[in-house]
All heavy atoms as a GROMACS GRO file, in nm:
protein
  614
    1MET      N    1   5.243  -0.277  -1.514
    1MET     CA    2   5.296  -0.189  -1.609
    1MET      C    3   5.417  -0.119  -1.549
    1MET      O    4   5.404  -0.037  -1.460
    1MET     CB    5   5.178  -0.088  -1.653
    1MET     CG    6   5.212  -0.006  -1.755
    1MET     SD    7   5.069   0.079  -1.826
    1MET     CE    8   5.062   0.207  -1.687
    2PRO      N    9   5.526  -0.138  -1.609
    2PRO     CA   10   5.654  -0.068  -1.558
    2PRO      C   11   5.651   0.080  -1.545
    2PRO      O   12   5.708   0.137  -1.462
    2PRO     CB   13   5.766  -0.103  -1.640
    2PRO     CG   14   5.718  -0.214  -1.743
    2PRO     CD   15   5.562  -0.204  -1.729
    3GLN      N   16   5.592   0.155  -1.635
    3GLN     CA   17   5.590   0.297  -1.639
    3GLN      C   18   5.525   0.363  -1.531
    3GLN      O   19   5.560   0.478  -1.490
    3GLN     CB   20   5.539   0.359  -1.774
    3GLN     CG   21   5.617   0.344  -1.899
    3GLN     CD   22   5.583   0.204  -1.958
    3GLN    OE1   23   5.512   0.127  -1.908
    3GLN    NE2   24   5.653   0.167  -2.071
    4GLU      N   25   5.433   0.287  -1.459
    4GLU     CA   26   5.351   0.354  -1.353
    4GLU      C   27   5.442   0.406  -1.247
    4GLU      O   28   5.424   0.524  -1.194
    4GLU     CB   29   5.250   0.258  -1.294
    4GLU     CG   30   5.131   0.227  -1.379
    4GLU     CD   31   5.049   0.140  -1.324
    4GLU    OE1   32   5.005   0.150  -1.208
    4GLU    OE2   33   5.007   0.045  -1.390
    5SER      N   34   5.544   0.338  -1.206
    5SER     CA   35   5.638   0.376  -1.087
    5SER      C   36   5.707   0.519  -1.137
    5SER      O   37   5.749   0.587  -1.046
    5SER     CB   38   5.730   0.275  -1.050
    5SER     OG   39   5.805   0.242  -1.168
    6LEU      N   40   5.717   0.547  -1.259
    6LEU     CA   41   5.797   0.673  -1.305
    6LEU      C   42   5.697   0.786  -1.316
    6LEU      O   43   5.742   0.888  -1.346
    6LEU     CB   44   5.853   0.642  -1.437
    6LEU     CG   45   5.964   0.520  -1.441
    6LEU    CD1   46   6.003   0.493  -1.579
    6LEU    CD2   47   6.071   0.551  -1.347
    7ILE      N   48   5.573   0.780  -1.299
    7ILE     CA   49   5.491   0.881  -1.322
    7ILE      C   50   5.472   0.956  -1.187
    7ILE      O   51   5.447   0.911  -1.078
    7ILE     CB   52   5.338   0.842  -1.347
    7ILE    CG1   53   5.346   0.764  -1.486
    7ILE    CG2   54   5.247   0.956  -1.369
    7ILE    CD1   55   5.209   0.688  -1.511
    8GLY      N   56   5.521   1.094  -1.191
    8GLY     CA   57   5.529   1.181  -1.076
    8GLY      C   58   5.391   1.235  -1.027
    8GLY      O   59   5.376   1.248  -0.911
    9ARG      N   60   5.300   1.271  -1.110
    9ARG     CA   61   5.166   1.320  -1.080
    9ARG      C   62   5.085   1.218  -1.037
    9ARG      O   63   5.061   1.124  -1.099
    9ARG     CB   64   5.119   1.402  -1.191
    9ARG     CG   65   5.179   1.520  -1.241
    9ARG     CD   66   5.115   1.585  -1.351
    9ARG     NE   67   5.197   1.661  -1.432
    9ARG     CZ   68   5.250   1.642  -1.549
    9ARG    NH1   69   5.222   1.511  -1.600
    9ARG    NH2   70   5.326   1.715  -1.615
   10ARG      N   71   5.017   1.228  -0.912
   10ARG     CA   72   4.925   1.144  -0.862
   10ARG      C   73   4.811   1.122  -0.960
   10ARG      O   74   4.753   1.019  -0.973
   10ARG     CB   75   4.874   1.185  -0.721
   10ARG     CG   76   4.988   1.163  -0.611
   10ARG     CD   77   4.935   1.222  -0.485
   10ARG     NE   78   4.911   1.356  -0.491
   10ARG     CZ   79   4.825   1.426  -0.403
   10ARG    NH1   80   4.786   1.368  -0.304
   10ARG    NH2   81   4.800   1.554  -0.424
   11CYS      N   82   4.748   1.241  -1.012
   11CYS     CA   83   4.636   1.237  -1.093
   11CYS      C   84   4.667   1.162  -1.229
   11CYS      O   85   4.594   1.078  -1.266
   11CYS     CB   86   4.575   1.378  -1.134
   11CYS     SG   87   4.693   1.484  -1.197
   12GLU      N   88   4.791   1.176  -1.280
   12GLU     CA   89   4.830   1.105  -1.405
   12GLU      C   90   4.844   0.947  -1.366
   12GLU      O   91   4.806   0.864  -1.444
   12GLU     CB   92   4.965   1.152  -1.450
   12GLU     CG   93   5.006   1.097  -1.579
   12GLU     CD   94   5.132   1.168  -1.642
   12GLU    OE1   95   5.176   1.269  -1.583
   12GLU    OE2   96   5.193   1.123  -1.740
   13ARG      N   97   4.913   0.921  -1.255
   13ARG     CA   98   4.925   0.784  -1.220
   13ARG      C   99   4.787   0.723  -1.204
   13ARG      O  100   4.767   0.600  -1.241
   13ARG     CB  101   5.010   0.768  -1.098
   13ARG     CG  102   5.050   0.631  -1.056
   13ARG     CD  103   5.148   0.626  -0.946
   13ARG     NE  104   5.139   0.721  -0.827
   13ARG     CZ  105   5.203   0.839  -0.814
   13ARG    NH1  106   5.312   0.863  -0.896
   13ARG    NH2  107   5.181   0.908  -0.710
   14ALA      N  108   4.698   0.791  -1.123
   14ALA     CA  109   4.558   0.737  -1.114
   14ALA      C  110   4.495   0.706  -1.244
   14ALA      O  111   4.422   0.601  -1.258
   14ALA     CB  112   4.480   0.833  -1.030
   15VAL      N  113   4.500   0.798  -1.332
   15VAL     CA  114   4.441   0.779  -1.466
   15VAL      C  115   4.484   0.667  -1.532
   15VAL      O  116   4.417   0.573  -1.583
   15VAL     CB  117   4.446   0.903  -1.554
   15VAL    CG1  118   4.421   0.881  -1.700
   15VAL    CG2  119   4.355   1.016  -1.490
   16ILE      N  120   4.622   0.659  -1.551
   16ILE     CA  121   4.683   0.543  -1.623
   16ILE      C  122   4.650   0.402  -1.557
   16ILE      O  123   4.610   0.302  -1.616
   16ILE     CB  124   4.829   0.564  -1.630
   16ILE    CG1  125   4.863   0.677  -1.715
   16ILE    CG2  126   4.907   0.435  -1.694
   16ILE    CD1  127   4.793   0.680  -1.860
   17THR      N  128   4.656   0.412  -1.424
   17THR     CA  129   4.624   0.276  -1.360
   17THR      C  130   4.476   0.248  -1.378
   17THR      O  131   4.445   0.129  -1.406
   17THR     CB  132   4.653   0.292  -1.197
   17THR    OG1  133   4.791   0.316  -1.185
   17THR    CG2  134   4.617   0.166  -1.124
   18ALA      N  135   4.391   0.331  -1.366
   18ALA     CA  136   4.248   0.304  -1.378
   18ALA      C  137   4.213   0.263  -1.514
   18ALA      O  138   4.159   0.168  -1.544
   18ALA     CB  139   4.174   0.426  -1.341
   19TYR      N  140   4.266   0.330  -1.615
   19TYR     CA  141   4.248   0.285  -1.752
   19TYR      C  142   4.301   0.148  -1.782
   19TYR      O  143   4.229   0.070  -1.834
   19TYR     CB  144   4.312   0.391  -1.849
   19TYR     CG  145   4.294   0.358  -1.996
   19TYR    CD1  146   4.167   0.401  -2.061
   19TYR    CD2  147   4.375   0.277  -2.060
   19TYR    CE1  148   4.139   0.367  -2.188
   19TYR    CE2  149   4.350   0.248  -2.208
   19TYR     CZ  150   4.228   0.298  -2.264
   19TYR     OH  151   4.199   0.267  -2.393
   20SER      N  152   4.419   0.125  -1.739
   20SER     CA  153   4.489  -0.003  -1.763
   20SER      C  154   4.391  -0.117  -1.691
   20SER      O  155   4.370  -0.230  -1.757
   20SER     CB  156   4.620  -0.016  -1.702
   20SER     OG  157   4.704   0.068  -1.761
   21GLU      N  158   4.354  -0.095  -1.582
   21GLU     CA  159   4.260  -0.194  -1.501
   21GLU      C  160   4.136  -0.215  -1.572
   21GLU      O  161   4.091  -0.331  -1.569
   21GLU     CB  162   4.274  -0.162  -1.351
   21GLU     CG  163   4.401  -0.192  -1.282
   21GLU     CD  164   4.403  -0.148  -1.133
   21GLU    OE1  165   4.295  -0.111  -1.080
   21GLU    OE2  166   4.517  -0.154  -1.076
   22LEU      N  167   4.069  -0.114  -1.589
   22LEU     CA  168   3.944  -0.120  -1.676
   22LEU      C  169   3.952  -0.199  -1.786
   22LEU      O  170   3.865  -0.279  -1.821
   22LEU     CB  171   3.875   0.027  -1.687
   22LEU     CG  172   3.823   0.086  -1.566
   22LEU    CD1  173   3.805   0.237  -1.600
   22LEU    CD2  174   3.706   0.021  -1.523
   23ARG      N  175   4.061  -0.177  -1.872
   23ARG     CA  176   4.069  -0.246  -1.993
   23ARG      C  177   4.102  -0.402  -1.980
   23ARG      O  178   4.048  -0.482  -2.057
   23ARG     CB  179   4.183  -0.170  -2.084
   23ARG     CG  180   4.145  -0.040  -2.134
   23ARG     CD  181   4.028  -0.040  -2.229
   23ARG     NE  182   4.086  -0.097  -2.355
   23ARG     CZ  183   4.017  -0.148  -2.455
   23ARG    NH1  184   3.886  -0.173  -2.427
   23ARG    NH2  185   4.066  -0.187  -2.564
   24GLN      N  186   4.181  -0.420  -1.880
   24GLN     CA  187   4.207  -0.560  -1.841
   24GLN      C  188   4.094  -0.649  -1.803
   24GLN      O  189   4.088  -0.766  -1.828
   24GLN     CB  190   4.311  -0.572  -1.716
   24GLN     CG  191   4.443  -0.538  -1.762
   24GLN     CD  192   4.536  -0.520  -1.649
   24GLN    OE1  193   4.516  -0.539  -1.530
   24GLN    NE2  194   4.679  -0.491  -1.674
   25ILE      N  195   3.988  -0.588  -1.740
   25ILE     CA  196   3.861  -0.654  -1.705
   25ILE      C  197   3.751  -0.653  -1.815
   25ILE      O  198   3.645  -0.695  -1.800
   25ILE     CB  199   3.811  -0.610  -1.576
   25ILE    CG1  200   3.760  -0.461  -1.579
   25ILE    CG2  201   3.914  -0.628  -1.451
   25ILE    CD1  202   3.677  -0.417  -1.470
   26GLY      N  203   3.795  -0.605  -1.927
   26GLY     CA  204   3.709  -0.609  -2.044
   26GLY      C  205   3.626  -0.479  -2.075
   26GLY      O  206   3.534  -0.488  -2.163
   27THR      N  207   3.651  -0.371  -2.008
   27THR     CA  208   3.565  -0.248  -2.030
   27THR      C  209   3.615  -0.200  -2.173
   27THR      O  210   3.734  -0.195  -2.203
   27THR     CB  211   3.608  -0.139  -1.924
   27THR    OG1  212   3.571  -0.188  -1.794
   27THR    CG2  213   3.520  -0.014  -1.945
   28ASP      N  214   3.529  -0.157  -2.250
   28ASP     CA  215   3.551  -0.092  -2.374
   28ASP      C  216   3.626   0.034  -2.372
   28ASP      O  217   3.624   0.093  -2.260
   28ASP     CB  218   3.430  -0.086  -2.462
   28ASP     CG  219   3.338   0.021  -2.419
   28ASP    OD1  220   3.349   0.135  -2.457
   28ASP    OD2  221   3.248  -0.012  -2.327
   29ASP      N  222   3.704   0.057  -2.471
   29ASP     CA  223   3.788   0.182  -2.469
   29ASP      C  224   3.718   0.308  -2.436
   29ASP      O  225   3.760   0.381  -2.349
   29ASP     CB  226   3.857   0.194  -2.606
   29ASP     CG  227   3.957   0.313  -2.620
   29ASP    OD1  228   4.049   0.309  -2.550
   29ASP    OD2  229   3.926   0.399  -2.704
   30MET      N  230   3.609   0.334  -2.499
   30MET     CA  231   3.540   0.456  -2.478
   30MET      C  232   3.484   0.468  -2.327
   30MET      O  233   3.489   0.574  -2.272
   30MET     CB  234   3.424   0.476  -2.569
   30MET     CG  235   3.362   0.617  -2.556
   30MET     SD  236   3.479   0.761  -2.569
   30MET     CE  237   3.519   0.762  -2.745
   31SER      N  238   3.439   0.362  -2.281
   31SER     CA  239   3.384   0.373  -2.137
   31SER      C  240   3.509   0.392  -2.041
   31SER      O  241   3.494   0.467  -1.940
   31SER     CB  242   3.312   0.235  -2.105
   31SER     OG  243   3.194   0.222  -2.166
   32ALA      N  244   3.620   0.314  -2.070
   32ALA     CA  245   3.728   0.339  -1.984
   32ALA      C  246   3.781   0.489  -1.992
   32ALA      O  247   3.817   0.536  -1.889
   32ALA     CB  248   3.845   0.246  -2.025
   33PHE      N  249   3.787   0.536  -2.116
   33PHE     CA  250   3.823   0.677  -2.135
   33PHE      C  251   3.742   0.769  -2.058
   33PHE      O  252   3.783   0.863  -1.986
   33PHE     CB  253   3.837   0.713  -2.285
   33PHE     CG  254   3.871   0.855  -2.311
   33PHE    CD1  255   3.995   0.892  -2.300
   33PHE    CD2  256   3.761   0.945  -2.347
   33PHE    CE1  257   4.026   1.026  -2.337
   33PHE    CE2  258   3.810   1.065  -2.377
   33PHE     CZ  259   3.931   1.116  -2.362
   34GLN      N  260   3.616   0.749  -2.070
   34GLN     CA  261   3.521   0.843  -2.000
   34GLN      C  262   3.531   0.839  -1.846
   34GLN      O  263   3.517   0.940  -1.776
   34GLN     CB  264   3.371   0.808  -2.041
   34GLN     CG  265   3.341   0.857  -2.185
   34GLN     CD  266   3.207   0.797  -2.233
   34GLN    OE1  267   3.154   0.710  -2.196
   34GLN    NE2  268   3.162   0.861  -2.344
   35ALA      N  269   3.545   0.709  -1.795
   35ALA     CA  270   3.566   0.700  -1.658
   35ALA      C  271   3.697   0.767  -1.607
   35ALA      O  272   3.688   0.831  -1.507
   35ALA     CB  273   3.580   0.544  -1.621
   36CYS      N  274   3.798   0.767  -1.688
   36CYS     CA  275   3.921   0.835  -1.657
   36CYS      C  276   3.918   0.979  -1.662
   36CYS      O  277   3.983   1.042  -1.592
   36CYS     CB  278   4.048   0.774  -1.739
   36CYS     SG  279   4.076   0.604  -1.698
   37THR      N  280   3.841   1.036  -1.750
   37THR     CA  281   3.816   1.171  -1.765
   37THR      C  282   3.738   1.216  -1.642
   37THR      O  283   3.780   1.325  -1.593
   37THR     CB  284   3.738   1.206  -1.895
   37THR    OG1  285   3.799   1.155  -2.000
   37THR    CG2  286   3.708   1.350  -1.894
   38ALA      N  287   3.644   1.148  -1.591
   38ALA     CA  288   3.576   1.176  -1.478
   38ALA      C  289   3.686   1.161  -1.358
   38ALA      O  290   3.662   1.265  -1.266
   38ALA     CB  291   3.452   1.082  -1.457
   39LEU      N  292   3.760   1.071  -1.341
   39LEU     CA  293   3.851   1.054  -1.247
   39LEU      C  294   3.941   1.184  -1.243
   39LEU      O  295   3.970   1.232  -1.136
   39LEU     CB  296   3.934   0.930  -1.258
   39LEU     CG  297   4.048   0.897  -1.160
   39LEU    CD1  298   3.991   0.892  -1.022
   39LEU    CD2  299   4.115   0.781  -1.199
   40TYR      N  300   3.989   1.217  -1.353
   40TYR     CA  301   4.084   1.340  -1.357
   40TYR      C  302   4.022   1.466  -1.309
   40TYR      O  303   4.069   1.534  -1.236
   40TYR     CB  304   4.126   1.361  -1.502
   40TYR     CG  305   4.209   1.499  -1.515
   40TYR    CD1  306   4.350   1.491  -1.477
   40TYR    CD2  307   4.150   1.614  -1.560
   40TYR    CE1  308   4.416   1.598  -1.479
   40TYR    CE2  309   4.230   1.734  -1.548
   40TYR     CZ  310   4.365   1.723  -1.521
   40TYR     OH  311   4.436   1.840  -1.522
   41ARG      N  312   3.883   1.480  -1.342
   41ARG     CA  313   3.801   1.599  -1.296
   41ARG      C  314   3.787   1.583  -1.153
   41ARG      O  315   3.758   1.687  -1.086
   41ARG     CB  316   3.680   1.607  -1.381
   41ARG     CG  317   3.724   1.654  -1.525
   41ARG     CD  318   3.604   1.687  -1.602
   41ARG     NE  319   3.566   1.822  -1.571
   41ARG     CZ  320   3.447   1.867  -1.600
   41ARG    NH1  321   3.352   1.792  -1.649
   41ARG    NH2  322   3.408   1.999  -1.562
   42ILE      N  323   3.776   1.482  -1.087
   42ILE     CA  324   3.779   1.458  -0.944
   42ILE      C  325   3.898   1.519  -0.882
   42ILE      O  326   3.896   1.585  -0.793
   42ILE     CB  327   3.749   1.316  -0.904
   42ILE    CG1  328   3.605   1.270  -0.935
   42ILE    CG2  329   3.764   1.299  -0.753
   42ILE    CD1  330   3.573   1.121  -0.927
   43HIS      N  331   4.005   1.489  -0.932
   43HIS     CA  332   4.130   1.537  -0.890
   43HIS      C  333   4.150   1.691  -0.916
   43HIS      O  334   4.207   1.754  -0.839
   43HIS     CB  335   4.251   1.473  -0.956
   43HIS     CG  336   4.290   1.342  -0.902
   43HIS    ND1  337   4.396   1.323  -0.804
   43HIS    CD2  338   4.256   1.204  -0.922
   43HIS    CE1  339   4.400   1.208  -0.761
   43HIS    NE2  340   4.313   1.127  -0.842
   44HIS      N  341   4.088   1.723  -1.036
   44HIS     CA  342   4.098   1.862  -1.074
   44HIS      C  343   3.960   1.916  -1.112
   44HIS      O  344   3.930   1.936  -1.228
   44HIS     CB  345   4.197   1.890  -1.194
   44HIS     CG  346   4.342   1.857  -1.154
   44HIS    ND1  347   4.410   1.941  -1.090
   44HIS    CD2  348   4.414   1.738  -1.184
   44HIS    CE1  349   4.535   1.895  -1.070
   44HIS    NE2  350   4.533   1.775  -1.122
   45PRO      N  351   3.886   1.956  -1.014
   45PRO     CA  352   3.735   2.003  -1.053
   45PRO      C  353   3.741   2.143  -1.126
   45PRO      O  354   3.651   2.172  -1.189
   45PRO     CB  355   3.680   2.016  -0.918
   45PRO     CG  356   3.784   2.022  -0.823
   45PRO     CD  357   3.902   1.953  -0.878
   46GLU      N  358   3.853   2.214  -1.123
   46GLU     CA  359   3.863   2.342  -1.203
   46GLU      C  360   3.880   2.308  -1.353
   46GLU      O  361   3.871   2.403  -1.432
   46GLU     CB  362   3.980   2.423  -1.155
   46GLU     CG  363   4.129   2.363  -1.184
   46GLU     CD  364   4.179   2.250  -1.113
   46GLU    OE1  365   4.099   2.190  -1.018
   46GLU    OE2  366   4.286   2.207  -1.131
   47ALA      N  367   3.912   2.191  -1.392
   47ALA     CA  368   3.947   2.164  -1.526
   47ALA      C  369   3.817   2.139  -1.619
   47ALA      O  370   3.719   2.087  -1.560
   47ALA     CB  371   4.027   2.026  -1.550
   48SER      N  372   3.820   2.213  -1.741
   48SER     CA  373   3.708   2.182  -1.827
   48SER      C  374   3.708   2.042  -1.878
   48SER      O  375   3.798   1.977  -1.875
   48SER     CB  376   3.726   2.284  -1.940
   48SER     OG  377   3.825   2.244  -2.017
   49LEU      N  378   3.585   2.005  -1.926
   49LEU     CA  379   3.579   1.865  -1.981
   49LEU      C  380   3.675   1.853  -2.107
   49LEU      O  381   3.743   1.757  -2.101
   49LEU     CB  382   3.437   1.842  -2.020
   49LEU     CG  383   3.399   1.708  -2.082
   49LEU    CD1  384   3.448   1.601  -1.975
   49LEU    CD2  385   3.254   1.699  -2.111
   50SER      N  386   3.685   1.952  -2.184
   50SER     CA  387   3.785   1.944  -2.304
   50SER      C  388   3.919   1.926  -2.260
   50SER      O  389   4.004   1.845  -2.317
   50SER     CB  390   3.753   2.057  -2.396
   50SER     OG  391   3.790   2.178  -2.343
   51GLU      N  392   3.957   2.009  -2.148
   51GLU     CA  393   4.100   2.002  -2.100
   51GLU      C  394   4.113   1.860  -2.043
   51GLU      O  395   4.220   1.796  -2.076
   51GLU     CB  396   4.123   2.096  -1.993
   51GLU     CG  397   4.265   2.087  -1.930
   51GLU     CD  398   4.276   2.188  -1.809
   51GLU    OE1  399   4.181   2.259  -1.773
   51GLU    OE2  400   4.398   2.188  -1.762
   52ALA      N  401   4.031   1.800  -1.968
   52ALA     CA  402   4.029   1.669  -1.914
   52ALA      C  403   4.052   1.566  -2.018
   52ALA      O  404   4.143   1.482  -2.016
   52ALA     CB  405   3.926   1.646  -1.816
   53ARG      N  406   3.965   1.573  -2.125
   53ARG     CA  407   3.974   1.480  -2.224
   53ARG      C  408   4.116   1.488  -2.299
   53ARG      O  409   4.163   1.373  -2.322
   53ARG     CB  410   3.856   1.501  -2.322
   53ARG     CG  411   3.727   1.460  -2.281
   53ARG     CD  412   3.611   1.507  -2.378
   53ARG     NE  413   3.486   1.458  -2.333
   53ARG     CZ  414   3.378   1.512  -2.375
   53ARG    NH1  415   3.378   1.596  -2.464
   53ARG    NH2  416   3.261   1.462  -2.327
   54ARG      N  417   4.152   1.597  -2.326
   54ARG     CA  418   4.283   1.616  -2.386
   54ARG      C  419   4.404   1.554  -2.311
   54ARG      O  420   4.488   1.482  -2.367
   54ARG     CB  421   4.315   1.753  -2.413
   54ARG     CG  422   4.449   1.791  -2.486
   54ARG     CD  423   4.491   1.931  -2.494
   54ARG     NE  424   4.498   2.002  -2.375
   54ARG     CZ  425   4.610   1.994  -2.296
   54ARG    NH1  426   4.711   1.912  -2.334
   54ARG    NH2  427   4.616   2.051  -2.180
   55LEU      N  428   4.418   1.586  -2.187
   55LEU     CA  429   4.518   1.529  -2.100
   55LEU      C  430   4.496   1.375  -2.091
   55LEU      O  431   4.603   1.301  -2.095
   55LEU     CB  432   4.513   1.595  -1.961
   55LEU     CG  433   4.580   1.743  -1.948
   55LEU    CD1  434   4.557   1.790  -1.815
   55LEU    CD2  435   4.728   1.718  -1.986
   56VAL      N  436   4.386   1.330  -2.058
   56VAL     CA  437   4.365   1.184  -2.045
   56VAL      C  438   4.411   1.122  -2.177
   56VAL      O  439   4.482   1.011  -2.171
   56VAL     CB  440   4.233   1.144  -2.011
   56VAL    CG1  441   4.196   0.997  -2.021
   56VAL    CG2  442   4.199   1.184  -1.868
   57ALA      N  443   4.372   1.170  -2.287
   57ALA     CA  444   4.402   1.106  -2.422
   57ALA      C  445   4.558   1.116  -2.439
   57ALA      O  446   4.617   1.011  -2.480
   57ALA     CB  447   4.343   1.181  -2.536
   58GLU      N  448   4.620   1.226  -2.397
   58GLU     CA  449   4.767   1.232  -2.418
   58GLU      C  450   4.843   1.131  -2.330
   58GLU      O  451   4.942   1.071  -2.364
   58GLU     CB  452   4.807   1.383  -2.387
   58GLU     CG  453   4.783   1.476  -2.496
   58GLU     CD  454   4.823   1.624  -2.470
   58GLU    OE1  455   4.896   1.637  -2.363
   58GLU    OE2  456   4.777   1.709  -2.550
   59TRP      N  457   4.792   1.118  -2.197
   59TRP     CA  458   4.851   1.029  -2.114
   59TRP      C  459   4.848   0.885  -2.155
   59TRP      O  460   4.938   0.813  -2.149
   59TRP     CB  461   4.807   1.046  -1.976
   59TRP     CG  462   4.836   1.182  -1.910
   59TRP    CD1  463   4.950   1.272  -1.955
   59TRP    CD2  464   4.782   1.250  -1.798
   59TRP    NE1  465   4.950   1.381  -1.866
   59TRP    CE2  466   4.858   1.371  -1.785
   59TRP    CE3  467   4.668   1.220  -1.718
   59TRP    CZ2  468   4.823   1.451  -1.671
   59TRP    CZ3  469   4.646   1.294  -1.609
   59TRP    CH2  470   4.713   1.414  -1.588
   60ILE      N  471   4.723   0.845  -2.203
   60ILE     CA  472   4.695   0.717  -2.248
   60ILE      C  473   4.781   0.678  -2.359
   60ILE      O  474   4.858   0.578  -2.382
   60ILE     CB  475   4.557   0.686  -2.278
   60ILE    CG1  476   4.467   0.687  -2.149
   60ILE    CG2  477   4.533   0.555  -2.353
   60ILE    CD1  478   4.320   0.690  -2.174
   61ASP      N  479   4.801   0.782  -2.464
   61ASP     CA  480   4.882   0.763  -2.578
   61ASP      C  481   5.023   0.759  -2.546
   61ASP      O  482   5.102   0.657  -2.584
   61ASP     CB  483   4.865   0.880  -2.672
   61ASP     CG  484   4.948   0.862  -2.788
   61ASP    OD1  485   4.927   0.766  -2.877
   61ASP    OD2  486   5.032   0.946  -2.812
   62HIS      N  487   5.073   0.834  -2.451
   62HIS     CA  488   5.212   0.831  -2.413
   62HIS      C  489   5.270   0.711  -2.336
   62HIS      O  490   5.348   0.650  -2.378
   62HIS     CB  491   5.238   0.963  -2.315
   62HIS     CG  492   5.384   0.977  -2.268
   62HIS    ND1  493   5.469   1.037  -2.351
   62HIS    CD2  494   5.437   0.933  -2.162
   62HIS    CE1  495   5.593   1.035  -2.273
   62HIS    NE2  496   5.573   0.966  -2.164
   63HIS      N  497   5.169   0.675  -2.235
   63HIS     CA  498   5.220   0.562  -2.148
   63HIS      C  499   5.176   0.421  -2.204
   63HIS      O  500   5.254   0.326  -2.182
   63HIS     CB  501   5.152   0.574  -2.005
   63HIS     CG  502   5.220   0.704  -1.932
   63HIS    ND1  503   5.347   0.701  -1.887
   63HIS    CD2  504   5.159   0.821  -1.905
   63HIS    CE1  505   5.362   0.825  -1.822
   63HIS    NE2  506   5.255   0.887  -1.828
   64LEU      N  507   5.065   0.416  -2.271
   64LEU     CA  508   5.012   0.281  -2.300
   64LEU      C  509   5.021   0.252  -2.440
   64LEU      O  510   5.048   0.148  -2.478
   64LEU     CB  511   4.875   0.266  -2.255
   64LEU     CG  512   4.853   0.291  -2.098
   64LEU    CD1  513   4.697   0.288  -2.072
   64LEU    CD2  514   4.927   0.185  -2.028
   65VAL      N  515   5.002   0.349  -2.538
   65VAL     CA  516   5.008   0.325  -2.672
   65VAL      C  517   5.159   0.324  -2.715
   65VAL      O  518   5.202   0.220  -2.774
   65VAL     CB  519   4.921   0.429  -2.762
   65VAL    CG1  520   4.948   0.400  -2.904
   65VAL    CG2  521   4.790   0.399  -2.724
   66ARG      N  522   5.224   0.437  -2.689
   66ARG     CA  523   5.365   0.448  -2.733
   66ARG      C  524   5.459   0.396  -2.638
   66ARG      O  525   5.579   0.366  -2.661
   66ARG     CB  526   5.400   0.603  -2.760
   66ARG     CG  527   5.338   0.646  -2.887
   66ARG     CD  528   5.365   0.788  -2.913
   66ARG     NE  529   5.292   0.875  -2.824
   66ARG     CZ  530   5.349   0.986  -2.779
   66ARG    NH1  531   5.474   1.030  -2.825
   66ARG    NH2  532   5.281   1.064  -2.701
   67GLN      N  533   5.414   0.364  -2.515
   67GLN     CA  534   5.499   0.309  -2.404
   67GLN      C  535   5.623   0.389  -2.373
   67GLN      O  536   5.733   0.328  -2.365
   67GLN     CB  537   5.536   0.159  -2.434
   67GLN     CG  538   5.396   0.091  -2.433
   67GLN     CD  539   5.426  -0.076  -2.441
   67GLN    OE1  540   5.536  -0.110  -2.472
   67GLN    NE2  541   5.315  -0.151  -2.427
   68GLU      N  542   5.603   0.530  -2.380
   68GLU     CA  543   5.724   0.601  -2.356
   68GLU      C  544   5.740   0.633  -2.198
   68GLU      O  545   5.644   0.624  -2.129
   68GLU     CB  546   5.710   0.729  -2.426
   68GLU     CG  547   5.718   0.721  -2.583
   68GLU     CD  548   5.720   0.850  -2.640
   68GLU    OE1  549   5.726   0.965  -2.597
   68GLU    OE2  550   5.690   0.839  -2.773
   69ALA      N  551   5.858   0.640  -2.151
   69ALA     CA  552   5.886   0.651  -2.004
   69ALA      C  553   5.908   0.805  -1.967
   69ALA      O  554   5.918   0.821  -1.844
   69ALA     CB  555   5.994   0.569  -1.965
   70GLY      N  556   5.930   0.892  -2.057
   70GLY     CA  557   5.977   1.027  -2.028
   70GLY      C  558   5.855   1.104  -1.981
   70GLY      O  559   5.744   1.058  -1.967
   71PRO      N  560   5.869   1.226  -1.928
   71PRO     CA  561   5.776   1.313  -1.879
   71PRO      C  562   5.673   1.357  -1.978
   71PRO      O  563   5.703   1.353  -2.106
   71PRO     CB  564   5.854   1.441  -1.826
   71PRO     CG  565   5.980   1.435  -1.899
   71PRO     CD  566   6.014   1.308  -1.939
   72THR      N  567   5.557   1.393  -1.925
   72THR     CA  568   5.451   1.428  -2.015
   72THR      C  569   5.404   1.571  -1.983
   72THR      O  570   5.430   1.626  -1.875
   72THR     CB  571   5.321   1.332  -1.999
   72THR    OG1  572   5.282   1.353  -1.865
   72THR    CG2  573   5.353   1.197  -2.033
   73ASP      N  574   5.332   1.629  -2.069
   73ASP     CA  575   5.272   1.765  -2.045
   73ASP      C  576   5.163   1.742  -1.964
   73ASP      O  577   5.112   1.630  -1.951
   73ASP     CB  578   5.233   1.831  -2.173
   73ASP     CG  579   5.349   1.881  -2.268
   73ASP    OD1  580   5.453   1.904  -2.208
   73ASP    OD2  581   5.333   1.890  -2.385
   74GLY      N  582   5.115   1.831  -1.890
   74GLY     CA  583   4.991   1.820  -1.813
   74GLY      C  584   4.980   1.924  -1.709
   74GLY      O  585   5.026   2.032  -1.712
   75CYS      N  586   4.900   1.874  -1.595
   75CYS     CA  587   4.884   1.968  -1.493
   75CYS      C  588   5.011   1.995  -1.409
   75CYS      O  589   5.103   1.930  -1.433
   75CYS     CB  590   4.775   1.914  -1.402
   75CYS     SG  591   4.814   1.762  -1.335
   76LEU      N  592   5.001   2.100  -1.309
   76LEU     CA  593   5.115   2.137  -1.240
   76LEU      C  594   5.118   2.068  -1.116
   76LEU      O  595   5.211   2.109  -1.032
   76LEU     CB  596   5.121   2.290  -1.227
   76LEU     CG  597   5.126   2.364  -1.367
   76LEU    CD1  598   5.123   2.515  -1.344
   76LEU    CD2  599   5.252   2.322  -1.443
   77CYS      N  600   5.035   1.990  -1.082
   77CYS     CA  601   5.033   1.922  -0.945
   77CYS      C  602   5.138   1.805  -0.930
   77CYS      O  603   5.188   1.773  -1.027
   77CYS     CB  604   4.889   1.870  -0.913
   77CYS     SG  605   4.855   1.712  -1.000
   78GLU      N  606   5.148   1.770  -0.816
   78GLU     CA  607   5.260   1.667  -0.795
   78GLU      C  608   5.180   1.553  -0.730
   78GLU      O  609   5.138   1.483  -0.683
   78GLU     CB  610   5.375   1.708  -0.700
   78GLU     CG  611   5.452   1.815  -0.766
   78GLU     CD  612   5.523   1.761  -0.900
   78GLU    OE1  613   5.579   1.644  -0.891
   78GLU    OE2  614   5.530   1.834  -0.990
   0.00000   0.00000   0.00000
């Protein structure tokens, strides 16, 4: 996936990579989403479940659904 190299945040890159790979091996959408929400919360244990779900959904939509390469909203980490 070409956009991966343009993602600056490690947690965002990890989420998009994990979601993509889970879907490629046949994991259903909701299970992949839940796994990625858990992954985000490992990177950011301070984040609430609703915040994690919102960011993961936004990142998946941005990078994989709309295939946009620009920056995304999200956490402040690098």
